[in-house]
Residue frames relative to the residue before (quaternion, step in Angstrom):
aa qw qx qy qz dx dy dz
X 1.0000 0.0000 0.0000 0.0000 0.00 0.00 0.00
X 0.3124 -0.7689 0.5346 0.1597 3.58 -0.84 0.97
X 0.3912 -0.7180 0.5233 0.2401 3.57 -0.91 0.89
X 0.2777 -0.7490 0.5780 0.1670 3.55 -1.22 0.55
X 0.5243 -0.6533 0.4293 0.3378 3.63 -0.92 0.82
X 0.4904 -0.6135 0.5255 0.3272 3.53 -1.27 0.47
X 0.6246 -0.4885 0.4379 0.4237 3.54 -1.29 0.23
X 0.5764 -0.6248 0.3976 0.3454 3.60 -1.03 0.71
X 0.5314 0.6198 -0.4182 0.3982 3.61 1.18 -0.34
X 0.3934 -0.7233 0.5121 0.2445 3.57 -0.80 0.99
X 0.2623 -0.7828 0.5491 0.1297 3.55 -0.74 1.13
X 0.7611 0.0648 -0.0726 0.6413 3.58 1.21 -0.45
X 0.4478 -0.6768 0.4959 0.3091 3.62 -0.98 0.75
X 0.0879 0.7850 -0.6026 0.1138 3.53 -0.71 1.16
X 0.0666 -0.8154 0.5751 -0.0018 3.56 -0.87 0.92
X 0.2123 -0.7408 0.6189 0.1521 3.51 -1.35 0.33
X 0.4110 -0.6457 0.5660 0.3062 3.55 -1.11 0.56
X 0.0158 0.8847 -0.4555 0.0981 3.54 -0.16 1.30
X 0.4387 0.6817 -0.5023 0.3010 3.64 1.04 0.23
X 0.6176 -0.5635 0.3908 0.3851 3.55 -1.14 0.55
X 0.6373 0.5336 -0.3303 0.4472 3.56 1.01 -0.81
X 0.6587 0.4990 -0.3121 0.4688 3.55 0.95 -0.80
X 0.6382 0.5322 -0.3348 0.4442 3.58 0.92 -0.85
X 0.6512 0.5083 -0.3143 0.4677 3.54 0.99 -0.88
X 0.6435 0.5283 -0.3251 0.4484 3.60 0.95 -0.86
X 0.6789 0.5004 -0.2890 0.4531 3.53 0.93 -0.94
X 0.6317 0.5498 -0.3374 0.4299 3.56 0.99 -0.86
X 0.7093 0.4228 -0.2545 0.5034 3.58 1.03 -0.82
X 0.7569 0.4553 -0.2224 0.4127 3.57 0.84 -1.01
X 0.6993 0.4731 -0.2821 0.4556 3.56 1.01 -0.72
X 0.0476 0.8343 -0.5428 0.0832 3.57 0.56 1.20
X 0.2482 -0.7679 0.5756 0.1318 3.54 -0.86 0.99
X 0.4914 -0.6830 0.4641 0.2768 3.53 -0.86 1.01
X 0.5905 -0.5929 0.4127 0.3598 3.57 -1.15 0.65
X 0.7472 0.2079 -0.1551 0.6119 3.58 1.17 -0.59
X 0.2920 -0.7788 0.5386 0.1349 3.52 -0.91 0.97
X 0.5099 -0.6502 0.4559 0.3308 3.61 -0.91 0.86
X 0.3729 -0.7323 0.5225 0.2275 3.56 -1.10 0.64
X 0.5289 0.6194 -0.4207 0.3995 3.58 1.22 -0.12
X 0.6726 -0.5329 0.3452 0.3801 3.54 -1.28 0.36
X 0.7332 0.3755 -0.2143 0.5249 3.59 1.10 -0.67
X 0.4331 -0.7090 0.4924 0.2595 3.58 -0.84 1.00
X 0.5467 -0.6248 0.4596 0.3156 3.54 -1.21 0.62
X 0.4747 -0.7125 0.4476 0.2581 3.59 -0.74 1.10
X 0.6344 0.5552 -0.3339 0.4217 3.59 1.15 -0.52
X 0.5551 0.6571 -0.3826 0.3371 3.59 1.20 -0.32
X 0.8312 0.1742 -0.0372 0.5267 3.59 0.99 -0.70
X 0.3963 -0.6756 0.5635 0.2625 3.52 -1.37 0.16
X 0.4916 -0.6822 0.4397 0.3158 3.63 -0.87 0.88
X 0.6274 -0.5426 0.4022 0.3876 3.55 -1.25 0.48
X 0.5938 -0.5896 0.4205 0.3508 3.55 -1.16 0.71
X 0.5215 -0.6706 0.4295 0.3064 3.58 -0.91 0.92
X 0.6946 0.4808 -0.2765 0.4581 3.59 1.14 -0.60
X 0.3403 0.7740 -0.4804 0.2333 3.60 1.25 0.17
X 0.3434 -0.7338 0.5530 0.1945 3.56 -1.10 0.77
X 0.2485 -0.7832 0.5571 0.1200 3.59 -0.81 1.04
X 0.0665 -0.7877 0.6119 0.0265 3.55 -1.02 0.85
X 0.5057 -0.6753 0.4579 0.2802 3.56 -1.01 0.86
X 0.0451 0.7874 -0.6144 0.0193 3.59 -1.00 0.74
X 0.5206 -0.6396 0.4592 0.3301 3.58 -1.19 0.44
X 0.5247 -0.5961 0.5006 0.3447 3.53 -1.31 0.30
X 0.3545 -0.7019 0.5728 0.2314 3.51 -1.38 0.24
X 0.6435 -0.5591 0.3654 0.3739 3.57 -1.16 0.56
X 0.5294 -0.6240 0.4819 0.3133 3.55 -1.16 0.72
X 0.3338 -0.7534 0.5021 0.2625 3.59 1.03 -0.69
X 0.6344 -0.5992 0.3637 0.3258 3.56 -1.30 0.24
X 0.6969 0.5313 -0.2632 0.4035 3.63 1.18 -0.24
X 0.3915 0.7158 -0.4973 0.2949 3.63 1.11 0.40
X 0.0788 -0.7705 0.6314 0.0376 3.54 -1.14 0.79
X 0.4256 -0.7008 0.5155 0.2491 3.60 -0.88 0.94
X 0.8250 0.3525 -0.2005 0.3936 3.51 -1.40 0.22
X 0.3191 0.7673 -0.5042 0.2349 3.58 1.04 0.66
X 0.6437 -0.5700 0.3674 0.3545 3.55 -1.26 0.47
X 0.3455 -0.6535 0.6259 0.2486 3.54 -1.29 0.58
X 0.3085 0.7313 -0.5333 0.2926 3.56 -0.32 1.29
X 0.4764 -0.7031 0.4601 0.2587 3.56 -1.10 0.72
X 0.7417 0.2765 -0.1833 0.5829 3.59 1.22 -0.44
X 0.1069 -0.8361 0.5378 0.0126 3.58 -0.49 1.23
X 0.4086 0.7753 -0.4321 0.2130 3.59 1.23 0.03
X 0.0921 -0.8233 0.5461 0.1248 3.61 0.97 -0.87
X 0.7092 -0.4855 0.2569 0.4420 3.56 1.01 0.83
X 0.3692 0.7382 -0.4875 0.2850 3.59 1.23 0.19
X 0.4281 -0.6862 0.5251 0.2647 3.58 -0.98 0.86
X 0.4080 0.6730 -0.5418 0.2950 3.53 -1.15 0.70
X 0.5923 -0.5774 0.4225 0.3705 3.57 -1.26 0.28
X 0.5532 -0.6477 0.3986 0.3399 3.62 -0.85 0.93
X 0.0411 -0.7588 0.6497 0.0198 3.53 -1.18 0.75
X 0.1175 -0.7897 0.6019 0.0195 3.54 -0.65 1.21
X 0.1282 -0.8206 0.5547 0.0493 3.58 -0.33 1.22
X 0.0505 -0.7451 0.6647 0.0218 3.55 -1.13 0.82
X 0.0215 0.8209 -0.5625 0.0960 3.56 -0.12 1.36
X 0.1841 -0.8031 0.5634 0.0604 3.56 -0.62 1.20
X 0.1843 -0.7873 0.5816 0.0896 3.58 -0.85 0.96
X 0.0088 -0.8107 0.5843 -0.0353 3.58 -0.77 1.05
X 0.5388 -0.5897 0.4983 0.3372 3.52 -1.31 0.41
X 0.4577 -0.7249 0.4347 0.2758 3.62 -0.73 1.00
X 0.6595 0.5246 -0.3210 0.4322 3.59 1.08 -0.53
X 0.8154 0.2394 -0.0905 0.5192 3.56 0.95 -0.88
X 0.3521 -0.7319 0.4831 0.3269 3.60 1.27 -0.45
X 0.4023 0.6937 -0.5004 0.3264 3.62 1.19 0.29
X 0.5080 -0.6570 0.4650 0.3068 3.56 -0.99 0.80
X 0.2858 -0.7523 0.5770 0.1395 3.58 -1.19 0.70
X 0.1977 -0.7850 0.5780 0.1028 3.56 -0.62 1.12
X 0.8149 0.2731 -0.2098 0.4663 3.56 -1.30 0.41
X 0.4139 0.6318 -0.5199 0.3990 3.58 1.07 0.74
X 0.3428 -0.7349 0.5422 0.2200 3.60 -0.89 0.87
X 0.1181 -0.7619 0.6350 0.0473 3.56 -0.74 1.11
X 0.0817 -0.8162 0.5707 -0.0372 3.52 -0.50 1.30
X 0.0255 -0.8061 0.5912 0.0031 3.57 -0.91 0.89
X 0.0217 0.7664 -0.6417 -0.0209 3.54 -1.33 0.33
X 0.1088 0.7946 -0.5887 0.1009 3.58 -1.03 0.77
X 0.5918 -0.5769 0.4280 0.3658 3.55 -1.31 0.23
X 0.5307 -0.6182 0.4785 0.3274 3.52 -1.36 0.27
X 0.7912 -0.3311 0.2257 0.4620 3.57 -1.32 -0.13
X 0.7223 0.4142 -0.2353 0.5014 3.59 1.13 -0.65
X 0.5818 -0.6313 0.3551 0.3699 3.58 1.25 0.24
X 0.5409 0.6294 -0.3887 0.4003 3.56 1.27 0.38
X 0.2883 -0.7406 0.5846 0.1632 3.56 -1.04 0.89
X 0.5096 -0.6067 0.5035 0.3447 3.57 -1.08 0.66
X 0.7482 0.3265 -0.2846 0.5026 3.51 -0.96 0.95
X 0.7803 0.2404 -0.1076 0.5673 3.57 1.29 -0.37
X 0.2380 0.8056 -0.5185 0.1601 3.61 1.18 0.40
X 0.6965 0.4128 -0.3610 0.4627 3.52 -0.95 1.04
X 0.5557 0.6361 -0.3861 0.3708 3.56 1.19 -0.44
X 0.7326 0.3656 -0.2261 0.5278 3.58 1.20 -0.50
X 0.6604 -0.5857 0.2840 0.3743 3.57 1.22 0.49
X 0.6499 0.4938 -0.3263 0.4768 3.58 1.25 0.20
X 0.3125 -0.7569 0.5523 0.1564 3.55 -1.08 0.80
X 0.2369 0.7577 -0.5692 0.2139 3.58 -0.61 1.17
X 0.6425 -0.5160 0.3786 0.4215 3.62 -1.18 0.32
X 0.1836 -0.7902 0.5814 0.0615 3.57 -1.06 0.82
X 0.1992 -0.8050 0.5516 0.0899 3.60 -0.38 1.25
X 0.4145 -0.7054 0.4640 0.3395 3.54 1.25 -0.49
X 0.7705 0.3372 -0.1770 0.5111 3.61 1.25 -0.12
X 0.5056 0.6692 -0.4495 0.3073 3.62 1.12 -0.31
X 0.8443 0.1192 -0.1537 0.4993 3.55 -1.19 0.84
X 0.5919 0.4858 -0.3969 0.5061 3.57 1.03 0.94
X 0.5197 0.6324 -0.4820 0.3124 3.56 -1.10 0.71
X 0.1196 -0.8013 0.5821 0.0696 3.52 -1.27 -0.10
X 0.2907 -0.7357 0.5843 0.1813 3.55 -1.37 0.05
X 0.5100 -0.5845 0.5248 0.3505 3.51 -1.38 0.25
X 0.4939 -0.6353 0.4949 0.3279 3.59 -1.03 0.73
X 0.4594 -0.6858 0.4942 0.2726 3.55 -1.11 0.69
X 0.7664 -0.3774 0.2463 0.4578 3.59 -1.24 -0.16
X 0.6624 0.4583 -0.2960 0.5133 3.57 1.31 -0.26
X 0.5613 -0.6332 0.3816 0.3720 3.60 1.25 0.17
X 0.5787 0.6133 -0.3601 0.3991 3.60 1.23 0.27
X 0.1872 -0.7374 0.6408 0.1031 3.53 -1.11 0.87
X 0.1142 -0.7858 0.6065 0.0397 3.58 -0.69 1.10
X 0.0323 0.8074 -0.5829 0.0856 3.56 -0.60 1.18
X 0.2275 -0.7590 0.5972 0.1247 3.55 -0.93 0.95
X 0.1227 0.7693 -0.6157 0.1183 3.56 -0.90 1.01
X 0.4689 -0.6193 0.5003 0.3824 3.58 -1.13 -0.59
X 0.6237 -0.5155 0.4129 0.4180 3.57 -1.21 0.47
X 0.4277 -0.7301 0.4634 0.2633 3.63 -0.73 0.98
X 0.4080 -0.6403 0.5808 0.2935 3.50 -1.37 0.28
X 0.4582 -0.6678 0.5061 0.2967 3.55 -1.14 -0.63
X 0.1601 -0.7683 0.6105 0.1066 3.55 -1.27 0.37
X 0.7714 -0.4090 0.2261 0.4318 3.54 -1.30 0.31
X 0.8733 0.1641 -0.1306 0.4398 3.52 -0.97 1.00
X 0.7380 0.3657 -0.2293 0.5187 3.62 1.22 -0.04
X 0.4569 -0.6396 0.5432 0.2949 3.50 -1.20 0.62
X 0.6548 -0.4818 0.3828 0.4389 3.60 -1.24 0.13
X 0.1852 0.7829 -0.5666 0.1781 3.57 -0.80 1.07
X 0.2440 -0.7101 0.6362 0.1776 3.50 -1.44 0.21
X 0.3447 -0.7131 0.5686 0.2221 3.57 -1.00 0.82
X 0.0538 -0.8009 0.5964 0.0021 3.57 -1.12 0.74
X 0.0496 -0.7460 0.6623 0.0480 3.52 -1.23 0.68
X 0.1718 -0.7474 0.6297 0.1239 3.55 -1.24 0.57
X 0.0682 -0.7881 0.6115 -0.0170 3.54 -0.82 1.14
X 0.1108 -0.7511 0.6396 0.1207 3.58 -1.24 0.44
X 0.8036 0.3233 -0.2190 0.4491 3.54 -1.26 0.46
X 0.3590 0.7409 -0.4991 0.2704 3.60 1.14 0.50
X 0.2970 -0.7078 0.6060 0.2088 3.54 -1.33 0.35
X 0.3441 -0.7345 0.5447 0.2129 3.57 -0.78 0.99
X 0.2884 -0.7846 0.5340 0.1267 3.57 -0.97 0.91
X 0.6581 -0.5567 0.3463 0.3702 3.54 -1.22 0.50
X 0.6743 0.4865 -0.3039 0.4651 3.61 1.17 -0.42
X 0.6333 -0.5783 0.3186 0.4038 3.58 1.25 0.28
X 0.6033 0.5346 -0.3620 0.4682 3.57 1.26 0.21
X 0.3804 -0.6970 0.5428 0.2737 3.61 -1.17 -0.56
X 0.1128 -0.7784 0.6130 0.0744 3.52 -1.28 0.36
X 0.7891 0.3446 -0.2341 0.4513 3.57 -1.29 0.33
X 0.5316 0.6459 -0.4623 0.2942 3.51 -1.29 -0.50
X 0.4293 -0.6729 0.5468 0.2530 3.53 -1.41 -0.05
X 0.3259 -0.7403 0.5554 0.1933 3.56 -0.84 0.95
X 0.1908 -0.8215 0.5333 0.0659 3.58 -0.62 1.17
X 0.8297 0.0548 0.0176 0.5553 3.58 1.06 -0.62
X 0.0425 -0.7436 0.6659 0.0424 3.53 -1.16 0.74
X 0.1833 0.8073 -0.5382 0.1582 3.59 -0.60 1.05
X 0.3516 -0.7053 0.5608 0.2538 3.53 -1.29 -0.35
X 0.2996 -0.7297 0.5910 0.1685 3.53 -1.23 0.64
X 0.1612 -0.8151 0.5546 0.0448 3.57 -0.86 0.99
X 0.3665 -0.7535 0.5306 0.1275 3.52 -1.33 0.56
X 0.5827 -0.5945 0.4415 0.3347 3.53 -1.10 0.83
X 0.5043 -0.7029 0.4209 0.2729 3.56 -0.78 1.06
X 0.6210 0.5441 -0.3450 0.4464 3.60 1.03 -0.71
X 0.6653 0.4916 -0.2952 0.4781 3.56 0.97 -0.91
X 0.6550 0.5238 -0.3150 0.4444 3.58 0.90 -0.90
X 0.6339 0.5355 -0.3322 0.4483 3.59 0.98 -0.79
X 0.6523 0.4986 -0.3175 0.4744 3.59 1.00 -0.78
X 0.6605 0.5092 -0.2982 0.4643 3.55 0.95 -0.90
X 0.6949 0.5177 -0.2731 0.4177 3.56 0.89 -0.98
X 0.6374 0.5455 -0.3235 0.4375 3.56 1.24 -0.42
X 0.6973 0.4606 -0.2456 0.4913 3.56 1.32 -0.29
X 0.5558 -0.5755 0.4833 0.3554 3.56 -1.29 0.48
X 0.5772 -0.1464 -0.8026 -0.0352 1.63 -2.08 1.46
X 0.4749 0.7101 -0.4263 0.2976 3.62 1.24 -0.18
X 0.6408 0.5492 -0.3294 0.4234 3.57 1.04 -0.73
X 0.5929 0.5627 -0.3720 0.4399 3.61 1.23 -0.19
X 0.4914 0.6425 -0.4342 0.3964 3.60 1.28 -0.13
X 0.2840 -0.8193 0.4819 0.1263 3.59 -0.48 1.21
X 0.5773 0.5932 -0.3636 0.4273 3.57 1.31 -0.10
X 0.4961 -0.6504 0.4830 0.3125 3.63 -0.96 0.83
X 0.3929 -0.7489 0.4892 0.2133 3.57 -0.80 1.03
X 0.3175 -0.7137 0.5984 0.1782 3.55 -1.03 0.92
X 0.3357 -0.7525 0.5303 0.1995 3.61 -0.84 0.93
X 0.6984 -0.4314 0.3546 0.4477 3.57 -1.31 0.14
X 0.6772 0.5066 -0.2903 0.4478 3.57 0.91 -0.95
X 0.7118 0.4479 -0.2541 0.4777 3.60 1.11 -0.62
X 0.5503 0.6511 -0.3833 0.3555 3.58 1.23 -0.36
X 0.4117 -0.7463 0.4767 0.2150 3.56 -0.94 0.92
X 0.6891 0.4644 -0.2829 0.4790 3.60 1.26 -0.15
X 0.6588 0.4637 -0.3090 0.5054 3.61 0.95 -0.81
X 0.1886 -0.8357 0.5126 0.0573 3.57 -0.73 1.10
X 0.5598 -0.6510 0.3766 0.3479 3.59 1.17 0.62
X 0.4118 0.7361 -0.4426 0.3044 3.57 1.13 0.64
X 0.4754 -0.6903 0.4355 0.3284 3.59 1.22 0.24
X 0.8351 -0.1074 0.1070 0.5288 3.58 -0.98 -0.84
X 0.6126 0.5726 -0.3374 0.4278 3.55 1.13 -0.67
X 0.7364 0.3380 -0.2168 0.5445 3.58 1.25 -0.33
X 0.7027 -0.5107 0.2640 0.4192 3.56 1.18 0.42
X 0.4001 0.7143 -0.4921 0.2959 3.64 1.19 0.28
X 0.3665 -0.7576 0.5060 0.1891 3.54 -0.62 1.20
X 0.3568 -0.6377 0.6191 0.2878 3.52 -1.34 0.38
X 0.1413 -0.8197 0.5542 0.0327 3.56 -0.50 1.21
X 0.0467 -0.7755 0.6295 0.0109 3.57 -1.00 0.88
X 0.4411 -0.7154 0.4810 0.2496 3.57 -0.76 1.07
X 0.3627 -0.7305 0.5433 0.1989 3.57 -1.07 0.80
X 0.7972 0.0571 -0.0275 0.6004 3.57 1.26 -0.14
X 0.7113 -0.4713 0.3271 0.4061 3.55 -1.32 -0.14
X 0.7399 0.3244 -0.1941 0.5565 3.59 1.27 -0.31
X 0.5945 -0.5701 0.4170 0.3842 3.60 -1.11 0.57
X 0.5814 0.6029 -0.3724 0.3998 3.59 1.12 -0.56
X 0.5958 0.5753 -0.3525 0.4356 3.61 1.22 -0.44
X 0.4809 -0.6963 0.4074 0.3434 3.54 1.24 -0.46
X 0.3530 -0.7298 0.5621 0.1640 3.52 -1.42 -0.04
X 0.3127 -0.6367 0.6408 0.2938 3.49 -1.39 0.21
X 0.1263 -0.7768 0.6122 0.0758 3.54 -1.19 0.60
X 0.0261 -0.8267 0.5615 -0.0238 3.59 -0.60 1.10
X 0.1361 0.7585 -0.6302 0.0953 3.53 -1.19 0.68
X 0.2546 -0.7498 0.5885 0.1636 3.56 -1.17 0.60
X 0.1650 -0.7838 0.5961 0.0551 3.55 -0.73 1.15
X 0.1348 -0.7774 0.6088 0.0822 3.55 -0.86 0.94
X 0.0603 -0.8107 0.5822 -0.0112 3.58 -0.87 0.95
X 0.4633 -0.6320 0.5281 0.3272 3.54 -1.26 0.35
X 0.2209 -0.8332 0.5010 0.0775 3.51 -0.26 1.33
């Protein structure tokens, strides 16, 4: 199923810290630990908070898309054994008015696997595989530095869309005994995007090369608007000399709290 863009009118005020200086600071400072905590709240020692002098710029939200499922787990590792190259996300949430970091905000993500299949919808991209209904879905509460650290795998792709991850930011949620969450207020719905050069290298290797669907590039995508960090483009840093070693992905999301 192909997603359709939202109207250009901003339905919620959402910003990203997007200056080159800030991006460079985050790429160096937002270090992801080699082992990721399994608790719902990320470890404050894993990252460095966003610079107080950061400049905030307004950006539009991105469509939720057709594959969202309510009631997902609060967990730092969402892989569930899925094959793919490691991806260590460090997403910082800040207040758009002050750029102050926001702790205890739930950052929730979901995305397809290497073959372009979403849990709960396996088969929509033409591949047959087991469907747990929960793989590559979940999120964590931001730590005292406003950072959500999530371990996943580099996403694949499906018909009509470039490689991306969906993201929501909630505040005021209540954690439930079954490992999920309820209530709260949704502040942001967006998408995270990947550098085309990196994606091309990843896509040429197994298991991604087994995806039989033609890959849509950033330039061909009908939702990504070439706005760089302001549109959710991650800063990617290689974890080794080969794409198989994986990447860290950093970005700062600003929301109206």
